[in-house]
C-alpha positions in Angstrom: 4.0 54.4 -102.5 7.5 54.1 -103.7 8.5 57.0 -105.9 11.3 57.7 -108.3 12.6 60.7 -106.4 12.9 58.7 -103.2 15.7 56.4 -104.1 18.5 59.0 -103.7 17.0 60.0 -100.3 16.7 56.4 -99.2 20.4 55.8 -100.1 21.6 59.0 -98.6 19.7 58.2 -95.3 21.8 55.1 -94.9 25.3 56.0 -96.1 27.4 59.1 -96.7 27.4 58.9 -100.5 29.0 61.5 -102.7 28.0 62.9 -106.1 29.6 60.8 -108.7 29.9 57.6 -106.6 29.5 54.4 -108.5 26.9 51.8 -107.5 27.1 48.1 -108.2 23.6 46.7 -108.2 23.0 43.0 -107.3 20.7 42.1 -110.2 19.1 38.7 -110.1 16.5 39.6 -112.7 13.7 39.2 -110.2 11.1 41.9 -109.4 12.8 43.5 -106.4 16.3 43.9 -107.8 15.0 45.0 -111.2 12.8 47.7 -109.7 15.9 48.8 -107.7 18.0 48.9 -110.8 15.2 50.8 -112.7 14.9 53.4 -109.9 18.6 54.0 -109.8 18.9 54.2 -113.6 16.0 56.6 -114.0 17.4 58.7 -111.2 20.6 59.1 -113.1 22.9 57.3 -110.7 26.2 55.9 -112.0 25.3 52.2 -112.0 26.7 48.8 -113.0 24.9 45.5 -112.8 26.3 42.3 -111.2 24.5 39.0 -111.9 25.3 35.7 -110.1 24.5 32.6 -112.0 24.5 29.9 -109.2 23.7 27.2 -111.7 21.0 25.7 -109.5 18.0 25.9 -111.8 19.3 24.7 -115.2 17.5 26.5 -118.0 15.9 29.0 -115.7 19.3 30.1 -114.4 20.4 30.7 -118.0 17.2 32.6 -118.7 17.8 34.9 -115.7 21.3 35.6 -116.9 20.2 36.5 -120.4 17.5 38.8 -119.1 20.0 40.8 -117.0 22.4 40.9 -120.0 19.6 42.3 -122.2 18.7 44.9 -119.5 22.3 46.1 -119.2 22.5 46.3 -123.0 19.2 48.3 -123.2 20.4 50.8 -120.6 24.0 50.7 -122.0 25.5 50.2 -118.5 28.4 47.9 -117.6 27.6 44.3 -116.6 29.4 41.8 -114.5 28.4 38.1 -114.7 29.9 35.2 -112.8 28.9 31.5 -112.8 29.3 29.6 -109.5 29.3 25.9 -108.9 27.2 26.5 -105.8 26.4 22.9 -105.0 30.0 21.9 -105.0 31.0 24.9 -102.8 28.3 24.1 -100.3 29.4 20.5 -100.1 33.0 21.4 -99.7 32.4 24.0 -97.0 29.6 22.0 -95.4 27.1 24.9 -95.8 23.4 25.1 -96.8 22.8 26.0 -100.4 21.4 29.4 -99.3 24.5 30.2 -97.1 26.9 29.1 -99.8 25.1 31.3 -102.3 25.2 34.2 -99.9 29.0 33.9 -99.2 29.8 33.5 -102.9 27.7 36.5 -103.8 29.0 38.9 -101.3 32.7 37.8 -101.7 32.4 38.4 -105.4 30.8 41.8 -105.0 33.6 42.8 -102.7 36.2 41.7 -105.2 34.5 43.8 -107.8 34.5 46.9 -105.6 38.1 46.3 -104.5 39.3 45.8 -108.1 37.9 49.1 -109.5 38.3 52.8 -108.6 34.9 53.9 -110.0 32.7 51.6 -107.9 32.0 52.7 -104.3 28.9 50.9 -103.1 26.9 47.7 -103.5 23.1 48.0 -103.6 20.9 45.0 -102.8 17.1 44.9 -102.9 16.1 43.5 -99.5 12.8 44.9 -98.4 10.5 45.0 -95.3 9.2 41.5 -95.7 12.7 40.1 -96.1 13.7 41.8 -92.9 10.7 40.5 -91.0 11.3 36.9 -92.2 15.0 37.2 -91.2 14.1 38.3 -87.6 11.6 35.4 -87.3 14.1 32.9 -88.7 16.8 34.1 -86.3 14.5 34.0 -83.3 13.5 30.3 -83.9 17.0 29.3 -84.9 18.6 31.0 -81.9 20.7 34.1 -82.0 22.0 37.0 -80.1 20.8 40.6 -79.9 22.2 41.5 -83.3 20.4 38.6 -85.0 17.1 39.9 -83.6 17.8 43.3 -85.0 17.3 41.9 -88.5 19.1 42.8 -91.7 21.3 45.9 -91.3 20.6 48.8 -93.7 24.3 49.0 -94.2 27.1 46.6 -93.9 30.4 48.3 -94.8 30.0 49.3 -98.4 26.8 47.3 -98.9 23.6 49.4 -98.8 20.0 48.1 -98.7 17.9 51.2 -99.7 14.6 49.3 -99.9 14.7 47.9 -96.4 11.9 50.2 -95.3 9.8 49.6 -98.4 7.1 47.0 -98.5 6.8 44.2 -101.0 3.4 45.6 -102.1 4.9 49.0 -102.8 7.6 47.4 -105.0 5.0 45.3 -106.7 2.7 48.3 -107.4 5.7 50.4 -108.7 6.6 47.6 -111.1 3.1 47.4 -112.4 2.6 51.2 -112.7 5.9 51.7 -114.6 5.7 48.5 -116.7 8.9 47.1 -115.2 9.7 43.7 -116.8 11.3 41.0 -114.7 11.6 37.2 -114.4 10.2 35.0 -111.7 12.4 32.5 -109.8 10.3 29.4 -109.5 12.3 28.2 -106.5 10.8 31.1 -104.5 7.4 29.4 -104.8 8.7 26.2 -103.3 9.2 25.4 -99.6 12.5 23.6 -100.0 14.4 26.5 -98.4 13.9 27.7 -94.8 13.1 31.3 -95.9 10.4 30.1 -98.3 8.8 27.9 -95.6 8.6 30.9 -93.3 7.3 33.1 -96.1 4.6 30.8 -97.4 3.6 28.8 -94.3 4.8 30.0 -90.9 4.2 33.7 -91.1 0.8 33.4 -92.9 -0.3 31.0 -90.2 0.7 33.4 -87.4 -0.9 36.3 -89.3 -4.3 34.6 -88.8 -3.9 35.1 -85.1 -1.8 38.2 -85.1 -2.5 40.1 -88.3 0.3 42.7 -87.7 3.0 40.1 -86.9 5.4 41.3 -89.7 5.2 44.9 -88.5 5.5 43.7 -84.9 8.7 41.9 -85.8 10.1 45.0 -87.5 9.2 47.2 -84.5 10.8 44.7 -82.1 13.9 44.6 -84.2 14.1 48.4 -83.9 13.6 48.3 -80.2 16.3 45.7 -79.8 18.6 47.8 -82.0 18.1 50.8 -79.7 18.7 48.6 -76.6 21.9 47.3 -78.3 23.0 50.9 -78.8 22.7 51.5 -75.1 24.6 48.3 -74.4 27.4 49.4 -76.7 27.8 52.8 -74.9 28.3 50.9 -71.7 30.7 48.4 -73.3 32.8 51.3 -74.7 33.0 52.9 -71.3 34.1 49.5 -69.8 36.7 49.1 -72.5 38.2 52.5 -71.8 38.6 51.7 -68.2 39.5 48.0 -68.1 40.6 46.9 -71.6 44.2 48.1 -71.6 46.3 47.8 -74.7 49.9 46.9 -74.3 51.6 46.8 -77.6 49.7 44.2 -79.7 47.9 42.7 -76.6 44.8 43.6 -74.7 44.6 43.1 -70.9 41.3 42.6 -69.0 40.9 42.8 -65.3 39.5 39.5 -64.0 38.2 41.2 -60.8 36.1 43.6 -62.9 34.7 40.8 -65.1 33.7 38.7 -62.1 31.3 41.5 -61.0 29.0 40.3 -63.8 27.2 37.1 -63.3 26.2 36.7 -67.0 28.6 36.5 -70.0 27.0 39.1 -72.2 29.7 41.7 -71.4 32.5 39.1 -72.0 31.0 38.3 -75.4 30.9 42.0 -76.4 34.6 42.3 -75.4 35.8 39.2 -77.2 33.5 39.2 -80.3 35.7 41.7 -82.2 38.6 39.4 -81.9 36.8 36.5 -83.6 35.4 34.6 -80.5 32.0 33.1 -81.2 28.9 33.0 -78.9 29.6 29.3 -78.4 33.1 30.1 -77.0 32.0 32.5 -74.4 31.2 29.8 -71.9 34.7 28.4 -72.3 36.1 31.9 -72.0 34.3 32.4 -68.7 35.9 29.3 -67.3 39.3 30.9 -67.7 38.4 33.4 -65.0 39.1 30.7 -62.5 41.5 28.6 -64.4 45.3 28.1 -63.8 47.7 30.7 -65.1 48.7 29.8 -68.7 45.4 28.3 -69.7 44.1 29.6 -73.0 41.4 29.6 -75.6 42.0 30.1 -79.3 39.3 32.2 -81.2 37.3 30.4 -83.9 39.0 32.6 -86.5 42.4 31.3 -85.5 43.9 34.8 -85.2 43.7 35.6 -81.5 43.7 33.7 -78.2 42.6 34.4 -74.7 45.2 33.6 -72.0 44.7 33.5 -68.2 47.5 35.3 -66.5 47.2 35.7 -62.7 44.7 38.5 -62.2 44.2 39.2 -65.9 42.9 37.8 -69.1 45.1 38.6 -72.0 43.9 38.8 -75.6 47.0 38.2 -77.7 47.7 37.4 -81.4 48.2 33.7 -82.2 51.8 33.6 -83.0 53.2 31.9 -86.1 55.6 29.0 -85.6 57.5 29.9 -88.7 61.1 31.2 -88.6 61.7 30.3 -85.0 65.4 29.8 -85.9 67.6 32.5 -87.6 71.3 32.2 -88.3 73.7 35.1 -87.8 76.5 34.5 -90.3 78.9 37.3 -89.3 79.4 40.6 -87.7 78.0 43.8 -89.3 74.6 42.1 -89.8 71.1 43.4 -89.3 68.7 40.6 -88.4 65.0 41.1 -88.5 62.9 38.7 -86.4 59.3 38.9 -85.1 60.2 40.9 -82.0 62.4 43.5 -83.6 65.8 44.0 -85.3 69.1 42.9 -84.0 72.2 44.8 -85.2 75.7 43.4 -84.7 78.6 45.9 -84.8 82.3 46.0 -83.8 82.9 48.3 -80.9 85.8 49.8 -79.0 86.3 49.3 -75.3 85.9 53.0 -74.8 82.4 52.9 -76.3 81.1 50.4 -73.7 78.1 51.5 -71.7 76.0 49.7 -69.2 72.4 49.8 -67.9 70.6 49.4 -71.2 68.9 46.0 -71.4 68.4 46.5 -75.2 72.1 46.5 -75.9 75.0 44.3 -74.8 78.7 44.3 -75.3 80.3 40.8 -75.6 83.8 39.4 -75.9 84.1 38.7 -79.7 86.6 35.9 -79.2 84.1 33.9 -77.2 81.6 33.9 -80.1 81.6 31.2 -82.7 79.8 32.2 -85.9 77.3 31.4 -87.2 75.3 32.4 -84.1 71.8 31.2 -83.7 68.9 33.4 -82.8 65.9 31.3 -81.6 63.0 31.1 -79.3 63.8 29.9 -75.8 62.6 26.4 -74.8 62.0 24.4 -71.7 65.3 23.2 -70.3 67.3 26.2 -71.5 69.7 27.6 -68.9 72.4 30.2 -68.7 74.6 32.1 -66.2 73.0 35.5 -65.6 75.4 38.4 -65.5 76.9 38.7 -62.1 76.1 35.1 -61.1 78.3 32.0 -61.0 75.4 29.6 -60.8 73.4 28.6 -63.8 69.7 29.5 -63.9 66.9 28.2 -66.1 65.4 30.7 -68.5 62.0 29.5 -67.4 62.8 30.4 -63.8 64.1 33.8 -64.8 60.9 34.6 -66.6 58.8 33.5 -63.6 60.9 35.7 -61.3 60.3 38.6 -63.7 56.6 37.8 -63.6 56.3 37.4 -67.4 52.8 36.5 -68.6 52.3 33.4 -70.8 52.1 35.6 -73.9 55.2 37.6 -72.9 57.2 34.4 -72.4 56.4 33.3 -75.9 58.0 36.4 -77.3 61.4 35.7 -75.6 64.3 34.8 -77.8 67.8 33.7 -77.0 71.1 34.3 -78.9 73.3 31.2 -78.8 76.8 30.3 -79.8 77.5 26.6 -80.0 75.4 25.1 -77.3 75.6 28.1 -75.0 73.2 31.0 -74.5 75.0 34.3 -74.6 72.0 36.6 -74.3 68.4 36.2 -73.3 67.6 39.0 -75.8 66.5 42.3 -74.3 66.6 40.8 -70.8 69.9 39.4 -69.4 73.4 38.8 -70.7 75.2 35.6 -69.9 78.1 36.2 -67.4 80.4 34.0 -69.4 80.4 36.4 -72.4 80.9 39.7 -70.5 83.7 42.1 -71.2 86.8 41.7 -68.9 90.2 43.2 -68.6 91.4 40.5 -70.9 89.0 41.4 -73.7 90.6 42.8 -76.9 87.7 42.6 -79.4 84.2 43.7 -78.6 80.9 43.1 -80.4 78.0 45.4 -79.7 74.5 43.8 -80.2 71.6 46.2 -80.2 67.9 45.4 -80.1 65.4 47.7 -81.7 62.0 46.4 -80.7 60.2 49.4 -82.0 60.7 48.0 -85.5 58.9 44.7 -84.8 
């Protein structure tokens, strides 16, 4: 049976808490969260209560809020209350009421943690039966391995200390210690999926398999252990074949093709915001043309086919693709680094460094324009009398699609004088007739 002395042990078994840490308790006013709050308060933990009024049950919602307010006042602990127009948020975001409430709740909890120095953890009162219901719901809805593992005991700074405690133990503790609470009438209805599983589906299965809830929990634990083994292999694969190059990650297509299924590909792409539904599209890139790409659902990363590799690269912003250089002695910051323009003497000229060029100052017309290269751009590479398209230069240099997107050109009038960091235009080189020299230096380490 749940005992007062256990709460600290239950928390410590999940997360590395320190003496004096502050705990924000998600307090709905119902039995589970009130028992959790009671246990923490009686154990002498430094607690604050947070109550979400989702404004879905009219007078009952107000009753719950007032109950939590009274509880906080009785214990003389800080209280946070926020009202949410949950129905409006759900409609706007095209979410179920349950999912909308979940997002609103956890986002607010995180805001509270981030805005204070004395709160370190969020505690919620999920218990064994909640976990079994979640595993069952995920199974019938369709999910991956992690969904079948159930509710995690810890998600970042959110701890669920009662996850191994049964509903009966919580109920018995509340009765034995005269813990008062309020009852959410919506929990008795079957309007929501969880309630339907709780009141209809699982009880029906229990008639045939009496231990179904424990079986679900045991299976969830087995799947968690299997996932741990999978993650060990995934990490080994990453170390060998997921190669970081600056802010990109390169994957060997030959190695990926050794696996007939897409599970490994999902594990590699999931951290970058790719969803299970996108893995099939990602697999098609293995045999696609060079340059084909797929943008992650989060919109922050993309997957690009480049010859023998898949490249995971950030989705580049289209802002500030044009920057004017007004005069000499300027330092220009742009996405790929910093360009510095300085006057130089002919005696200071050196060659062989692609990140700096010396140009004939009289051939430059300010303001110069620093911009991304585009199709159709051409210039006269240093040492050549014939013009060459920038696109052909990049192909000859075997630039990947993502590398091409990082290429900028420095122009004067309608002429390119430097494909930045790559090649100077022959028309702007230093000659015996040059009197004034401008040195342009690229520092790409400052990007």
